[in-house]
C-alpha positions as CSV (number, residue, x, y, z in Angstrom):
1,M,58.4,19.5,-76.3
2,E,57.3,15.6,-75.0
3,N,53.8,15.0,-73.8
4,T,52.7,17.2,-71.6
5,S,51.9,15.1,-69.4
6,Q,55.4,13.9,-68.3
7,H,56.5,17.5,-67.2
8,S,55.3,19.7,-64.3
9,P,53.9,22.9,-64.9
10,E,56.5,24.7,-63.2
11,D,59.1,22.6,-66.1
12,L,56.4,24.0,-69.0
13,L,57.4,26.9,-67.5
14,K,61.1,26.9,-68.3
15,L,62.8,28.9,-71.2
16,E,64.4,25.4,-72.8
17,N,61.2,24.2,-73.0
18,Q,59.6,26.8,-75.2
19,L,59.0,26.9,-79.1
20,C,58.6,30.9,-79.0
21,F,62.0,31.7,-77.5
22,P,64.1,30.1,-80.2
23,L,61.5,31.2,-83.1
24,Y,62.4,34.9,-82.3
25,A,66.2,33.9,-81.1
26,V,66.5,33.0,-84.7
27,S,64.1,35.3,-86.6
28,R,66.5,38.1,-84.6
29,M,70.0,36.6,-85.7
30,L,69.0,35.6,-89.1
31,T,67.9,39.5,-89.6
32,K,71.2,40.0,-88.2
33,A,72.6,38.2,-90.6
34,Y,70.6,39.3,-93.6
35,Q,72.5,43.1,-92.3
36,P,75.6,43.5,-93.9
37,Y,74.3,42.2,-97.4
38,L,71.3,44.7,-97.1
39,Q,73.5,48.0,-95.8
40,A,75.9,47.1,-99.6
41,L,72.4,48.1,-101.0
42,D,71.1,50.3,-98.1
43,L,68.4,48.5,-97.5
44,T,66.3,47.7,-94.9
45,Y,65.3,43.9,-93.9
46,P,61.4,45.3,-94.3
47,Q,62.3,47.1,-97.9
48,Y,64.3,44.4,-99.0
49,L,60.7,42.0,-98.2
50,V,58.8,44.9,-99.9
51,F,61.1,44.3,-102.7
52,L,61.4,40.4,-102.6
53,L,57.2,40.8,-103.3
54,L,57.5,43.3,-106.3
55,W,60.5,41.6,-107.9
56,E,57.9,39.2,-108.4
57,H,55.1,40.5,-109.1
58,E,55.7,44.1,-110.5
59,E,52.9,46.0,-108.9
60,L,50.7,45.0,-105.9
61,T,48.4,47.0,-103.7
62,V,49.2,48.4,-100.4
63,K,46.5,45.9,-99.4
64,E,47.8,42.8,-100.8
65,L,51.6,43.7,-99.4
66,G,50.0,43.6,-96.0
67,E,48.3,40.6,-96.3
68,K,51.4,39.1,-98.3
69,L,53.9,40.4,-95.5
70,L,51.2,40.2,-92.5
71,L,52.0,44.0,-91.9
72,D,49.2,46.8,-91.4
73,S,48.9,50.1,-93.6
74,G,49.9,51.9,-90.6
75,T,53.5,49.8,-90.4
76,L,53.8,49.8,-94.6
77,T,53.2,53.4,-95.1
78,P,56.1,55.1,-93.8
79,L,58.3,52.4,-95.3
80,L,56.9,53.4,-98.6
81,K,57.5,56.4,-98.5
82,R,60.7,56.5,-98.3
83,M,61.1,53.6,-100.3
84,E,59.1,55.9,-103.1
85,Q,61.7,58.8,-101.8
86,K,64.8,57.1,-103.3
87,Q,62.9,56.7,-106.3
88,W,62.9,52.7,-106.5
89,L,58.7,52.9,-106.0
90,S,55.9,54.7,-107.4
91,R,52.7,55.1,-105.1
92,R,49.1,55.7,-107.4
93,R,45.8,55.8,-106.8
94,D,43.8,52.9,-108.2
95,P,41.7,54.6,-110.9
96,R,38.9,51.9,-110.4
97,D,39.1,52.2,-106.7
98,E,40.6,55.6,-104.9
99,R,40.6,53.8,-102.0
100,S,43.1,51.4,-102.6
101,V,46.9,52.3,-103.3
102,I,49.0,50.5,-106.5
103,I,52.9,50.4,-105.9
104,G,54.6,49.3,-108.4
105,L,58.9,49.0,-109.7
106,L,60.5,52.2,-111.1
107,P,64.2,51.2,-112.9
108,A,66.0,52.3,-110.0
109,G,64.3,49.1,-108.3
110,R,64.2,46.6,-110.6
111,E,67.9,47.5,-110.8
112,L,68.9,46.5,-106.9
113,Q,67.3,43.2,-107.6
114,K,70.9,42.1,-110.1
115,A,72.8,43.3,-106.7
116,A,70.1,41.2,-104.6
117,C,70.3,38.0,-106.4
118,H,73.6,36.6,-104.4
119,I,71.9,37.4,-101.2
120,P,69.6,34.1,-100.5
121,E,73.0,31.6,-101.4
122,Q,74.8,34.2,-98.9
123,L,72.5,33.9,-96.5
124,L,72.4,29.7,-96.9
125,G,76.5,29.2,-96.8
126,H,75.9,31.6,-93.9
127,M,73.3,29.4,-91.7
128,G,75.8,26.3,-93.1
129,M,72.7,24.7,-94.1
130,S,72.1,22.2,-97.3
131,V,69.4,23.3,-99.6
132,T,67.4,20.4,-98.9
133,E,67.4,21.4,-94.6
134,F,66.2,25.0,-95.6
135,E,63.8,23.6,-98.0
136,Q,62.4,21.2,-94.9
137,L,62.6,23.7,-92.7
138,R,61.1,26.4,-94.6
139,T,58.5,24.1,-95.1
140,Q,57.6,23.0,-91.3
141,L,57.9,27.0,-90.6
142,N,55.4,27.8,-93.8
143,T,53.1,25.0,-91.9
144,L,53.4,26.7,-88.4
145,L,53.0,30.2,-89.9
146,T,49.7,28.8,-91.3
147,R,48.1,27.6,-88.4
148,L,48.9,30.3,-86.6
149,T,47.0,32.5,-89.0
């Protein structure tokens, strides 16, 4: 948005002048674009996000997952329980701190990684973006996210 002094208060309240709306709409549309790829793996988008972290770190506490995904344990716990029922991951109390629950990958969860490897490339093609455009946009969004948290 340009200098706000050039816009009347009414102009500032137009949907077309908001940053929140295109971010909200893009988020919804991007999540929708993931659906066919994730459905083929019997995954939901939040489960995919959990797996992205576990494929990278092998195991994390619920607290660490929540911090990295910006989700609270009340949202994560039912999600993780469903994933445990599918034998994709394990949940166990940390022997050093009984209040902490460690989430670890099981073999079936590791196997999903091989099947999911194609998803980022397919999404990039779906978006019609070059790798450079993608990286620039991701950097800008991560900067904004850091400023807001």
